C-alpha positions as CSV (number, residue, x, y, z in Angstrom):
1,X,161.0,78.0,215.5
2,X,160.6,75.4,212.8
3,X,163.6,74.9,210.6
4,X,162.9,76.0,206.9
5,X,162.9,73.3,204.2
6,X,166.1,74.1,202.2
7,X,168.7,72.0,200.5
8,X,170.8,70.1,203.0
9,X,174.3,68.5,202.5
10,X,174.2,65.0,201.0
11,X,176.4,64.0,203.9
12,X,175.5,65.5,207.3
13,X,178.2,67.8,208.6
14,X,178.5,68.4,212.4
15,X,179.1,72.1,211.8
16,X,176.3,72.6,209.3
17,X,174.3,75.8,210.2
18,X,170.8,75.7,208.9
19,X,169.5,79.0,207.7
20,X,167.1,80.8,210.0
21,X,164.1,82.6,208.6
22,X,163.5,86.1,210.0
23,X,161.6,86.9,213.2
24,X,159.1,89.6,213.4
25,X,160.7,92.4,215.4
26,X,159.7,95.4,217.4
27,X,157.8,97.7,216.8
28,X,155.7,95.6,214.4
29,X,155.7,92.4,216.6
30,X,152.6,91.3,218.4
31,X,151.7,87.8,219.5
32,X,148.9,87.6,217.0
33,X,151.2,88.6,214.1
34,X,154.0,86.2,215.2
35,X,151.5,83.3,215.4
36,X,150.1,84.1,211.9
37,X,153.7,84.2,210.6
38,X,154.6,80.9,212.1
39,X,151.5,79.3,210.9
40,X,152.0,80.5,207.2
41,X,155.7,79.6,207.5
42,X,155.0,75.9,208.5
43,X,152.2,75.7,205.8
44,X,154.5,77.0,203.1
45,X,157.3,74.5,204.1
46,X,155.2,71.5,204.6
47,X,152.4,71.7,202.0
48,X,153.3,74.4,199.3
49,X,156.9,73.7,198.8
50,X,156.6,70.0,197.9
51,X,153.8,70.9,195.4
52,X,155.8,73.7,193.9
53,X,158.8,71.4,193.4
54,X,156.5,68.9,191.6
55,X,154.2,71.3,189.5
56,X,156.3,74.3,188.7
57,X,158.6,72.3,186.2
58,X,155.5,71.1,184.5
59,X,154.0,74.6,184.4
60,X,151.2,73.0,186.3
61,X,148.3,74.7,188.1
62,X,148.0,74.6,191.8
63,X,145.3,72.1,192.9
64,X,141.9,73.1,194.1
65,X,142.7,71.2,197.3
66,X,145.6,73.6,198.0
67,X,143.3,76.6,197.5
68,X,140.7,75.0,199.8
69,X,143.4,74.5,202.5
70,X,144.3,78.3,202.4
71,X,140.7,79.1,202.4
72,X,140.1,77.1,205.6
73,X,142.8,79.1,207.3
74,X,140.8,82.3,206.5
75,X,143.6,83.7,204.3
76,X,141.2,84.9,201.5
77,X,139.5,87.2,204.1
78,X,142.6,88.6,205.9
79,X,141.5,92.2,205.2
80,X,137.7,91.6,205.2
81,X,135.9,92.8,208.5
82,X,135.1,90.3,211.1
83,X,131.3,91.1,210.7
84,X,131.4,89.5,207.3
85,X,133.4,86.5,208.4
86,X,136.9,87.8,207.6
87,X,139.9,88.1,209.9
88,X,139.4,91.8,210.2
89,X,143.1,92.5,209.9
90,X,145.2,94.9,207.8
91,X,147.5,95.2,204.8
92,X,150.5,94.4,207.2
93,X,149.0,91.0,208.0
94,X,148.1,90.4,204.5
95,X,151.7,91.0,203.3
96,X,153.2,89.2,206.3
97,X,151.4,85.9,205.3
98,X,152.0,86.5,201.6
99,X,155.8,86.9,202.1
100,X,155.8,83.4,203.8
101,X,153.8,81.7,201.0
102,X,155.8,83.4,198.3
103,X,159.0,82.1,199.8
104,X,157.8,78.6,198.8
105,X,155.9,79.6,195.6
106,X,155.2,83.1,194.3
107,X,151.8,82.2,192.9
108,X,150.3,81.0,196.2
109,X,151.0,84.5,197.7
110,X,149.4,85.9,194.6
111,X,146.2,83.8,194.7
112,X,145.3,85.4,198.0
113,X,144.9,88.8,196.1
114,X,142.0,87.2,194.3
115,X,140.1,87.3,197.6
116,X,140.2,90.1,200.2
117,X,136.9,91.4,199.0
118,X,137.7,91.6,195.4
119,X,134.6,91.7,193.2
120,X,132.2,92.7,196.1
121,X,131.7,96.4,195.5
122,X,128.4,96.0,193.9
123,X,125.6,98.6,193.8
124,X,123.3,96.5,195.9
125,X,124.1,96.5,199.7
126,X,122.6,93.0,200.3
127,X,124.5,91.5,197.4
128,X,127.8,93.3,198.7
129,X,127.4,91.7,202.1
130,X,126.7,88.2,200.8
131,X,129.7,88.4,198.5
132,X,132.1,89.7,201.3
133,X,131.1,86.5,203.2
134,X,131.8,84.3,200.3
135,X,135.1,86.1,199.6
136,X,136.1,85.5,203.3
137,X,135.4,81.8,203.0
138,X,137.4,81.5,199.8
139,X,134.4,80.8,197.8
140,X,134.5,84.1,195.7
141,X,137.9,84.1,194.1
142,X,138.3,86.3,191.0
143,X,140.5,87.3,188.1
144,X,141.2,90.9,187.3
145,X,141.1,92.1,183.7
146,X,142.4,95.6,183.5
147,X,145.2,95.6,180.9
148,X,144.9,95.3,177.2
149,X,147.2,94.7,174.3
150,X,147.6,98.5,173.9
151,X,146.9,99.5,177.5
152,X,149.1,98.2,180.3
153,X,150.8,100.7,182.4
154,X,148.5,103.4,180.9
155,X,145.1,102.0,182.2
156,X,143.5,105.3,181.2
157,X,144.0,104.1,177.6
158,X,141.5,101.2,178.0
159,X,139.4,100.7,174.9
160,X,137.1,97.9,175.9
161,X,133.6,99.2,175.6
162,X,130.5,98.9,177.8
163,X,127.2,99.9,176.1
164,X,124.0,100.1,178.1
165,X,121.1,98.1,176.8
166,X,118.1,98.3,179.1
167,X,119.0,96.7,182.5
168,X,122.3,95.3,181.0
169,X,125.7,96.3,179.9
170,X,127.3,94.8,176.7
171,X,131.0,94.5,176.9
172,X,133.3,94.3,173.8
173,X,137.0,94.2,173.5
174,X,140.2,92.5,174.3
175,X,141.9,92.0,177.7
176,X,145.4,90.7,178.4
177,X,147.2,89.3,181.5
178,X,144.0,88.0,183.1
179,X,145.6,85.4,185.7
180,X,143.4,82.6,186.9
181,X,140.6,83.7,184.6
182,X,139.3,80.3,183.8
183,X,139.4,78.9,187.3
184,X,137.8,82.1,188.8
185,X,134.2,82.6,190.1
186,X,134.2,86.0,188.4
187,X,136.3,88.3,186.3
188,X,136.5,92.0,187.1
189,X,136.7,93.8,183.9
190,X,137.6,97.5,183.4
191,X,135.7,99.0,180.5
192,X,134.8,102.5,179.0
193,X,131.2,103.6,179.4
194,X,131.8,106.9,177.7
195,X,134.6,109.1,176.3
196,X,136.0,111.8,178.5
197,X,134.7,115.3,178.1
198,X,137.0,118.3,177.4
199,X,138.8,119.1,180.6
200,X,138.3,115.8,182.3
201,X,141.0,113.4,183.0
202,X,141.6,110.6,180.5
203,X,140.3,108.1,182.9
204,X,136.9,109.6,183.1
205,X,134.2,107.2,181.8
206,X,136.0,104.0,183.0
207,X,134.1,101.6,185.2
208,X,134.8,98.1,186.5
209,X,132.2,95.4,185.8
210,X,131.6,92.0,187.5
211,X,131.4,89.2,185.0
212,X,130.0,86.2,187.0
213,X,130.8,82.7,185.7
214,X,131.3,79.1,186.7
215,X,134.8,78.1,187.6
216,X,136.5,76.1,184.8
217,X,134.5,77.9,182.1
218,X,134.2,81.2,180.3
219,X,130.8,83.0,180.0
220,X,128.9,83.4,176.8
221,X,130.6,85.9,174.5
222,X,134.1,85.4,176.1
223,X,137.0,83.2,174.9
224,X,140.3,82.8,176.5
225,X,143.7,82.0,175.1
226,X,146.5,80.8,177.5
227,X,149.6,83.0,177.4
228,X,152.7,80.8,177.7
229,X,154.8,82.4,180.5
230,X,158.5,81.5,181.4
231,X,157.6,81.6,185.2
232,X,154.9,82.5,187.6
233,X,153.4,79.1,187.2
234,X,150.7,77.7,189.5
235,X,147.8,79.2,187.6
236,X,147.2,80.1,183.9
237,X,147.2,83.6,182.5
238,X,144.9,84.5,179.6
239,X,144.1,86.9,176.8
240,X,140.5,87.4,176.7
241,X,138.2,88.4,173.7
242,X,134.9,89.8,174.7
243,X,132.2,89.8,172.0
244,X,128.9,91.0,173.5
245,X,129.4,89.8,177.1
246,X,126.3,90.8,179.0
247,X,126.5,92.1,182.6
248,X,123.3,93.2,184.6
249,X,123.4,96.7,185.9
250,X,123.5,95.3,189.4
251,X,126.9,93.8,188.6
252,X,128.5,97.2,187.8
253,X,130.9,97.9,190.5
254,X,131.3,101.2,192.5
255,X,134.3,102.8,194.3
256,X,135.4,101.0,197.5
257,X,136.2,104.0,199.6
258,X,133.9,106.6,198.1
259,X,133.3,108.4,194.8
260,X,136.2,110.7,194.5
261,X,139.9,109.9,193.9
262,X,142.9,111.8,195.0
263,X,143.5,113.2,191.6
264,X,139.9,114.0,190.7
265,X,139.3,110.5,189.2
266,X,135.7,109.4,190.1
267,X,133.9,106.2,190.6
268,X,135.2,102.7,190.0
269,X,138.5,103.8,188.3
270,X,139.5,105.7,191.5
271,X,138.9,102.5,193.4
272,X,141.2,100.6,190.9
273,X,143.9,103.2,191.5
274,X,143.7,102.9,195.3
275,X,143.7,99.1,195.1
276,X,146.9,99.3,193.0
277,X,148.7,101.0,196.1
278,X,147.9,98.0,198.2
279,X,148.9,95.6,195.4
280,X,152.2,97.2,195.0
281,X,153.1,96.8,198.7
282,X,151.7,93.3,198.4
283,X,154.1,92.7,195.4
284,X,157.1,94.0,197.5
285,X,156.3,91.6,200.2
286,X,156.1,88.7,197.7
287,X,159.4,89.8,196.1
288,X,161.0,89.7,199.5
289,X,159.7,86.2,200.0
290,X,161.3,84.9,196.7
291,X,164.6,86.7,197.3
292,X,164.6,85.3,200.9
293,X,164.2,81.9,199.5
294,X,167.3,82.4,197.4
295,X,169.3,83.6,200.4
296,X,168.2,80.6,202.5
297,X,169.1,78.1,199.9
298,X,172.4,79.7,199.3
299,X,173.3,79.7,202.9
300,X,172.9,75.9,202.8
301,X,174.6,75.4,199.4
302,X,177.8,77.3,200.4
303,X,178.2,74.8,203.3
304,X,177.3,71.8,201.0
305,X,179.4,72.5,197.9
306,X,183.2,71.8,198.3
307,X,185.9,73.0,196.1
308,X,189.7,73.1,196.6
309,X,189.2,70.8,199.7
310,X,186.8,72.9,201.7
311,X,183.2,74.2,201.6
312,X,183.0,77.1,199.2
313,X,181.4,79.1,202.0
314,X,184.8,79.5,203.4
315,X,185.9,81.8,200.6
316,X,185.5,85.4,201.6
317,X,184.2,86.7,198.3
318,X,181.3,84.3,198.4
319,X,180.6,85.0,202.1
320,X,180.5,88.8,201.4
321,X,178.2,88.3,198.5
322,X,175.8,86.3,200.7
323,X,176.0,89.1,203.3
324,X,175.1,91.7,200.7
325,X,172.2,89.7,199.6
326,X,170.9,89.2,203.2
327,X,171.2,92.9,203.9
328,X,169.2,94.0,200.9
329,X,166.4,91.4,201.7
330,X,166.2,92.8,205.3
331,X,166.1,96.4,204.0
332,X,163.2,95.7,201.6
333,X,161.3,93.9,204.3
334,X,161.6,96.8,206.6
335,X,160.4,99.1,203.9
336,X,157.2,97.0,203.1
337,X,156.4,96.8,206.8
338,X,156.6,100.6,207.2
339,X,154.5,101.2,204.0
340,X,151.9,98.7,205.0
341,X,151.6,100.4,208.4
342,X,151.0,103.7,206.6
343,X,148.1,102.1,204.5
344,X,146.6,100.6,207.6
345,X,146.7,104.1,209.2
346,X,144.5,105.2,206.4
347,X,147.1,107.2,204.5
348,X,147.1,107.0,200.6
349,X,150.9,106.4,200.6
350,X,151.1,106.5,196.9
351,X,154.7,107.5,196.6
352,X,155.7,105.2,199.3
353,X,153.9,102.2,197.7
354,X,155.6,102.9,194.4
355,X,158.9,103.3,196.2
356,X,158.8,99.9,198.0
357,X,157.5,98.1,194.9
358,X,160.5,99.6,193.0
359,X,163.2,98.9,195.6
360,X,161.9,95.3,196.6
361,X,161.5,94.0,193.0
362,X,164.6,95.3,191.7
363,X,166.3,93.8,194.8
364,X,164.8,90.4,194.1
365,X,166.2,90.3,190.6
366,X,169.6,91.2,191.9
367,X,169.5,88.7,194.7
368,X,168.3,85.8,192.7
369,X,170.7,86.5,189.9
370,X,173.6,86.5,192.6
371,X,172.1,83.3,194.0
372,X,172.4,81.6,190.6
373,X,176.0,82.7,190.4
374,X,176.8,81.4,193.8
375,X,175.3,78.0,192.7
376,X,177.6,78.0,189.7
377,X,176.5,75.4,187.0
378,X,174.1,73.8,189.5
379,X,172.1,77.0,189.5
380,X,171.5,76.8,185.8
381,X,169.7,73.4,186.0
382,X,166.2,72.5,187.1
383,X,167.6,70.3,189.8
384,X,167.7,73.3,192.1
385,X,165.0,75.8,193.1
386,X,167.3,78.7,192.3
387,X,166.2,78.9,188.6
388,X,162.5,79.1,189.8
389,X,163.3,82.1,192.1
390,X,165.2,83.8,189.3
391,X,162.3,83.3,186.8
392,X,159.6,84.5,189.3
393,X,161.7,87.4,190.6
394,X,162.0,88.9,187.1
395,X,158.3,89.2,186.7
396,X,157.9,91.3,189.9
397,X,159.6,94.2,188.3
398,X,156.8,94.3,185.6
399,X,153.4,93.5,187.0
400,X,151.4,95.8,189.2
401,X,153.1,98.6,187.2
402,X,156.8,98.3,185.8
403,X,159.8,99.7,187.5
404,X,159.6,102.7,185.1
405,X,156.1,103.5,186.1
406,X,157.0,103.4,189.7
407,X,159.8,105.9,189.0
408,X,157.4,108.2,187.2
409,X,155.0,108.2,190.2
410,X,157.7,109.0,192.6
411,X,159.4,111.7,190.4
412,X,156.1,113.3,189.5
413,X,155.5,113.9,193.2
414,X,158.9,115.4,193.6
415,X,159.3,117.6,190.7
416,X,157.0,119.8,188.6
417,X,156.3,118.7,184.9
418,X,156.6,121.2,182.1
């Protein structure tokens, strides 16, 4: 097994013990999965980590060459069926690879979500097949524009309007938190085509639309303003203004798994909700990757840093803190593996997806915070990677539904509402 790239002592010590990344264990281990894990681990260590160390302090974007390298490995088509050129694998493998990439740089685990068949559920079957093949090759990478300034956790409150004019839809409104919007090949926009009728769910009348564009530009009628984030660098995040953006009827998207959602929501909005369950498990795996990076770096640092004539890793309080961190990371990993398996079995696993997202992301905040403490003053500098892990972990409790939203999902399935 290749040794992870972590901080090493300035002076080699004969008893230095390099941190060992986790192995894939029974019952989840197969030779194919183990090979995928090792390939992603080596790529993260040798290719991504040096770029992250260089670009993240500059709030720089990941180069297209890096995206192309990931595309060449087939990672944008992990969950796309083999008949369309994808890997034909499941949520488990998707999360397995993403944890390894996020261990080096959170945003590289995230860019994979902009493939995987996103933006391919068009009304035309021939177009759908062609787009699936492009997605699998990493040539159809998108941005998702769901949230708005007044509609984030409550997606049913989306106010962006889509009005039919002949064979086109005209979109008007404001979207927020659209990551990679300028660099993408398309933007998937959730818009309201009609108001709900009495007795219908508030989400009735919401549909996703495919706004096709040239990478590096915005389409006619759309402008983008960069949102200055404190972390999650590697690609830019935008607020989008839509003023008469025209979308052909053929680019209105339909539900991915059928027309009816579990809670009676129909059409594209139900597809969005189902996609969020996968996204929450994916976020949990990425959070585990970030927290694991903090544990591995701390394992090395506690042997490197000396105080009172010995490595600080000899002090029981710090050893126990590291043990607690490692145990929490292992617990969250076991949880995402279980929930990913349930999704691959075809179960909705809505409560479980919310639960693993809640547990893993809150864990990542605690672990990276403790890692900074163990690094002392050095952790509060940009000289170490700990501050990057700390900044990125904090976001995981917010995107794909805040921790409060996850608690609501779980509790609503446990208790009746008045």
